[in-house]
C-alpha positions as CSV (number, residue, x, y, z in Angstrom):
1,X,75.9,4.2,107.7
2,X,74.1,7.5,107.7
3,X,70.3,7.6,107.2
4,X,69.6,8.4,103.5
5,X,67.0,10.8,102.3
6,X,64.8,8.0,100.9
7,X,65.1,6.0,104.2
8,X,64.0,9.1,106.1
9,X,61.1,9.6,103.8
10,X,60.0,6.0,104.1
11,X,60.0,6.2,107.9
12,X,58.0,9.4,107.6
13,X,55.4,7.7,105.5
14,X,55.1,4.8,108.1
15,X,54.9,7.2,111.0
16,X,52.2,9.2,109.2
17,X,50.1,6.0,109.1
18,X,50.9,4.2,105.9
19,X,51.5,0.5,105.8
20,X,53.9,-1.8,104.1
21,X,51.2,-2.9,101.8
22,X,50.2,0.6,100.9
23,X,53.7,1.7,100.1
24,X,54.4,-1.5,98.2
25,X,51.3,-0.9,96.0
26,X,52.8,2.4,94.9
27,X,56.3,1.2,94.5
28,X,55.3,-1.9,92.7
29,X,57.3,-4.2,95.0
30,X,56.4,-6.8,97.6
31,X,55.4,-5.7,101.2
32,X,58.2,-7.8,102.7
33,X,60.7,-5.7,100.7
34,X,59.2,-2.6,102.1
35,X,59.4,-4.1,105.6
36,X,63.1,-5.0,105.1
37,X,63.8,-1.4,103.9
38,X,62.0,0.0,106.9
39,X,64.1,-2.1,109.4
40,X,67.3,-1.1,107.6
41,X,66.2,2.5,107.9
42,X,65.4,2.1,111.6
43,X,68.9,0.6,112.2
44,X,70.5,3.5,110.4
45,X,68.4,6.0,112.4
46,X,69.7,4.5,115.7
47,X,73.3,5.2,114.6
48,X,72.7,8.9,114.0
49,X,74.1,11.3,116.7
50,X,70.9,13.4,116.6
51,X,68.3,11.1,115.2
52,X,65.2,12.6,113.6
53,X,62.5,11.2,113.7
54,X,62.5,9.7,117.1
55,X,63.9,6.1,117.2
56,X,61.4,5.3,119.9
57,X,58.5,6.4,117.8
58,X,59.9,4.4,114.8
59,X,60.4,1.2,116.9
60,X,56.8,1.5,118.3
61,X,55.4,2.0,114.8
62,X,57.3,-1.0,113.4
63,X,56.0,-3.1,116.4
64,X,52.5,-2.1,115.5
65,X,53.0,-3.1,111.8
66,X,54.5,-6.4,112.8
67,X,51.4,-7.4,114.8
68,X,49.5,-9.6,112.4
69,X,52.3,-9.6,109.8
70,X,54.4,-12.4,111.3
71,X,57.9,-12.2,112.8
72,X,59.8,-9.0,112.6
73,X,62.0,-8.7,109.5
74,X,65.7,-8.9,110.1
75,X,67.3,-5.5,110.0
76,X,70.3,-6.9,108.3
77,X,70.7,-5.2,105.0
78,X,70.4,-7.1,101.8
79,X,73.5,-7.3,99.6
80,X,73.9,-3.9,97.9
81,X,73.5,-3.6,94.2
82,X,76.8,-3.0,92.4
83,X,77.1,0.6,91.4
84,X,76.9,1.2,87.8
85,X,79.6,3.5,86.3
86,X,78.0,6.0,84.1
87,X,79.2,8.9,82.0
88,X,78.4,12.3,83.4
89,X,75.7,13.2,80.9
90,X,72.6,15.1,82.0
91,X,70.4,12.0,81.7
92,X,72.8,9.9,83.7
93,X,73.1,12.5,86.4
94,X,69.3,12.5,86.7
95,X,69.1,8.8,86.9
96,X,71.9,8.6,89.5
97,X,70.5,11.3,91.7
98,X,66.9,10.1,91.4
99,X,67.4,7.1,93.7
100,X,67.2,9.4,96.8
101,X,64.0,10.9,95.4
102,X,62.0,7.7,94.7
103,X,60.4,7.5,98.1
104,X,59.8,11.3,98.1
105,X,58.0,11.0,94.8
106,X,56.0,8.1,96.2
107,X,54.7,10.6,98.8
108,X,53.1,12.6,95.9
109,X,51.7,9.4,94.4
110,X,50.1,8.5,97.7
111,X,48.6,11.9,98.0
112,X,47.2,11.5,94.4
113,X,45.6,8.2,95.3
114,X,43.9,9.8,98.3
115,X,42.8,13.0,96.4
116,X,44.5,15.9,94.8
117,X,46.0,18.8,96.7
118,X,43.4,21.4,97.5
119,X,45.0,23.9,95.2
120,X,45.3,26.7,97.7
121,X,48.2,26.5,100.1
122,X,49.5,29.1,102.4
123,X,53.1,30.4,102.2
124,X,55.3,29.1,105.0
125,X,56.8,31.7,107.3
126,X,60.1,33.3,106.3
127,X,61.3,35.7,103.6
128,X,61.4,34.7,100.0
129,X,64.8,34.7,98.3
130,X,66.2,34.0,94.8
131,X,62.8,34.6,93.2
132,X,62.6,33.6,89.5
133,X,59.4,34.1,87.4
134,X,58.7,31.6,84.6
135,X,56.1,32.5,82.0
136,X,54.0,29.6,80.8
137,X,52.7,29.6,77.3
138,X,49.8,27.5,75.9
139,X,50.6,24.3,73.9
140,X,48.2,24.5,71.0
141,X,45.3,26.9,70.4
142,X,43.9,27.9,73.8
143,X,43.3,31.0,76.0
144,X,45.1,29.4,78.9
145,X,47.8,31.6,80.5
146,X,49.8,31.8,83.6
147,X,53.1,31.8,85.3
148,X,55.0,30.1,88.1
149,X,57.5,31.6,90.5
150,X,60.4,29.7,91.8
151,X,61.4,30.9,95.3
152,X,63.5,29.9,98.2
153,X,61.9,30.3,101.6
154,X,64.5,29.9,104.3
155,X,66.4,26.8,103.1
156,X,63.5,25.2,101.3
157,X,62.6,25.7,97.6
158,X,59.0,26.2,96.5
159,X,57.0,27.1,93.5
160,X,54.0,29.5,93.4
161,X,51.4,28.9,90.8
162,X,49.1,31.4,89.1
163,X,47.3,29.9,86.1
164,X,44.0,30.8,84.5
165,X,41.7,29.6,81.7
166,X,42.0,25.9,82.2
167,X,39.4,23.4,81.3
168,X,37.9,21.9,84.5
169,X,39.4,18.5,85.3
170,X,37.0,15.6,85.0
171,X,36.4,12.6,87.2
172,X,39.7,10.6,87.7
173,X,41.7,13.5,86.1
174,X,44.2,15.9,87.5
175,X,46.6,18.6,86.3
176,X,50.2,17.8,87.0
177,X,53.1,20.3,87.0
178,X,56.3,18.6,85.9
179,X,59.9,19.8,85.8
180,X,61.3,18.1,82.8
181,X,65.0,17.3,81.9
182,X,67.0,15.3,79.5
183,X,65.4,12.1,78.2
184,X,61.9,13.3,79.2
185,X,62.6,12.3,82.8
186,X,60.6,14.6,85.0
187,X,59.8,15.4,88.6
188,X,56.1,15.9,89.5
189,X,55.9,19.0,91.6
190,X,52.2,19.3,92.2
191,X,48.9,17.6,91.5
192,X,45.9,20.0,91.2
193,X,42.2,19.6,90.4
194,X,40.6,22.4,88.5
195,X,37.0,23.6,89.1
196,X,34.7,25.8,87.1
197,X,36.8,28.9,87.7
198,X,39.6,27.3,85.6
199,X,42.3,28.4,87.9
200,X,45.3,26.9,89.7
201,X,46.8,29.1,92.5
202,X,48.9,28.5,95.5
203,X,52.3,27.2,96.7
204,X,53.8,23.8,96.2
205,X,56.9,23.0,98.2
206,X,59.7,21.2,96.4
207,X,61.3,18.2,98.2
208,X,64.6,19.3,99.7
209,X,66.3,16.2,98.3
210,X,65.4,17.6,94.8
211,X,67.4,20.8,95.3
212,X,70.6,19.4,93.7
213,X,68.6,18.1,90.7
214,X,66.9,21.4,89.9
215,X,69.7,22.7,87.5
216,X,69.2,19.5,85.5
217,X,65.6,20.5,84.6
218,X,65.1,22.9,81.7
219,X,61.3,23.0,81.2
220,X,58.2,23.4,83.3
221,X,55.2,21.6,81.8
222,X,51.6,21.4,82.9
223,X,49.7,18.3,81.7
224,X,46.1,17.1,82.1
225,X,46.2,13.3,82.9
226,X,44.3,10.5,84.5
227,X,45.3,9.9,88.1
228,X,45.9,6.2,87.5
229,X,48.2,7.0,84.5
230,X,50.3,9.3,86.8
231,X,50.5,6.7,89.5
232,X,51.5,4.0,87.1
233,X,54.3,6.2,85.7
234,X,55.6,6.8,89.2
235,X,55.4,3.1,90.0
236,X,57.4,2.2,86.9
237,X,60.0,4.8,87.8
238,X,60.3,3.5,91.3
239,X,60.9,0.0,90.0
240,X,63.8,1.2,87.8
241,X,65.0,3.6,90.5
242,X,64.8,6.7,88.3
243,X,62.6,9.6,87.7
244,X,59.3,9.1,85.8
245,X,58.5,10.1,82.3
246,X,55.9,12.8,82.2
247,X,52.4,11.7,81.1
248,X,49.2,13.4,80.0
249,X,48.2,16.0,77.5
250,X,50.5,19.1,77.6
251,X,48.6,22.3,78.3
252,X,51.2,24.9,79.2
253,X,55.0,25.0,78.9
254,X,57.8,27.3,79.9
255,X,61.6,27.5,80.0
256,X,63.1,27.2,83.5
257,X,66.3,28.7,82.2
258,X,66.7,31.7,79.9
């Protein structure tokens, strides 16, 4: 069985230094379930003709994690859940495709727990293609203004942010940029703190696994929310294997499609 996108992301988290307990905390499941998933992913990795990441590095990381956590979990996969047949409505398509994104969204949640993105990111090398500018309009009465630019750099989608006039975020708060689709299911694209300059600027890469989902989102929305509320929304989505509902107070909104 080929390594799935969420399995690859899980192995990436573990190789980056996260533990079963840390990932379980965000996903809202038991550490032994994360361990089982990790061993299943390691087994799938071994079967790939050109494995990436390195199977040797994964085996060594799992050995390190098993020290002090008891015997290694069996890599035998648990019985697969029966597939649910759904009608091809936008909300159903979002839910069906979101399974591969759950672990990738958890990466964002882990980053949020450790501290927001720094807000200024450099553009990766390569020429921009398929540039689309989205104007953002304030929700309610405020002087906030800005835009985002959707671009493809090589084979990777990204969004460039240029927003001004925001109220500085308080302790335990963050601004979250969401791409929102049917049923208020949303993909968190970036978490940003805002200082006294009231500005968000910089580039946020979009997970490659989300590329096929992008046409399902019709609105970009910036909200101000508590970090814990954002993490809890992502935890709940991970447990139900779908995308989270957006949380927070809407500040700016714009149409992704004309």
